[in-house]
N, C-alpha and C positions, 0 to 999 in steps of 0.2 A: 358545444356549449348548450346548456339546458335553457329552454325558453321559460321565462318567468311568468307566473300566473298573473293575469290582469284582473284588477279589482277597480270598479268605478265607484267613486264616492260622490254623492249628490247632496250638497249642502251649500247654502248661501253664505255661510260663515267661513272666511279664509282661515281663521284660527282653528276651527274644527277640522277643516280639510288638512291643515298642517299636522295637527295632533294625530289624526287617524293615519296619515301618511307615515308619520314617525313610528307608530305602533306596527304597521304592516310592513314597512321597509325592513324592520329588524327581522321579520319572518321571510325576507327575500321575495315579497310580492311586488309586482309592478303596479303602482297606484296611479290611477287617472282621476281627474276631478272635473266636476261640472257644477255651476252655481245656480242653475235653474232648470226647469223641465225641458225646455227647448234644447239646450246644450246637452242635457242628459240623454234625450232621445237620439240625437245625432251621434253622440259618442257610443251609445249602446249598439246602434246599428253598424257603425263604422269600425269600432274597436273589438266588438264581440268579447266583452269581459266574461270571466268565469263566474263572477258574483257582483252584485250591485248593492251598495248601502245607500238608502234613501231617507232623508229627513222629511217629516210631514210638512213642515212650514217652508214653502219655497215660493220664490217669485215666478210669475208666468204660469201659474197653476200649482196646486198643492201636490204633495207627495202621493196622495191617494189617486189623483188623476194620472200621475206618472205611473204608478203601480198598475192601474187599470190598463193604461196604454201598453206597457211592457208585456203584460199577461195576455193581451188581445192580439199581439203581433206574433205571427208564426216564427219570425226570426229571433225573437227575444223571450218568448214565453217559457222556454226551458231554463233560463238563467235564474238562479236563486237570488231572491231579494231579501235583504235585512232592513227592516224599518227601524229608524232611530228617532227619538223625540225627547224634547224637554218638557212636553206637555204632561200634565198630571191628571188627565181625564180618565175616568173609569171606562173600560171597554175598548181601549185603543188596541191592546194586544189581540183581542178576539177579532176586532175589525180587520186588522192587518192580516191575520191568518185566513179569515174568510175571503179576503181579496187575493189570496195566493202568495203572500209573503212566507218565506221559509223561516224567518226569525224576527224577533222583536227585542229591542234593547232601549232602555231609558238613559237619557243624558242626566248627569255627567257619566260618561262611559268609564267603567273600570277596565283597565288595560287587559288583565288576565281573562276576564269574562268575555270581552270583545274578541280578543285573539282566539280564544278557545272556541267561541261560536263560529267564527270565520273558518278556522281550520276544520272543525267538525263538518260544516256544510260542504266544504270543498273535498273532503275525503269520503263523503257519503255518496253512494251511487245515486244518480238522478233518474236513471232508467231502470225499469224492471228487468230482472234477469232474462236472458234469452231462453226461449222454450227448449226443452231437451231435444236433442237431435235423435232421429230414429236410427237404430243400429240395423245394418243390413242383416237379413235373415240368412243364415247359412244352414244348409241341410245337415242333419246329424249323421 
């Protein structure tokens, strides 16, 4: 049996969590959820998701603090993070990328755009290719 890819959704809205879970479950992802930064940090360390979706406005510290925490931890810094927000402030996408987010989406989410973003990030190699191996020299 194939192991389903885990995605952690961090948002304090149960309705948003259910919506995203519906989108991603259709794609056969295993969706985990957390409602605040403390739950999210614990889930990320314990569950080791392949990707994390983070809302900026969260109880217990905002999404920026969580993003900083995830990117500073050697156990989670490799996990791609997609920032989502309903805020309409200029510069949020640039700020999220500068803090290490792999993607940025505005609420309300468009299903196709959201799913395509998640799929693209999970199929993109996160590591640089291995250096070429030396071929043994054989005398002519």
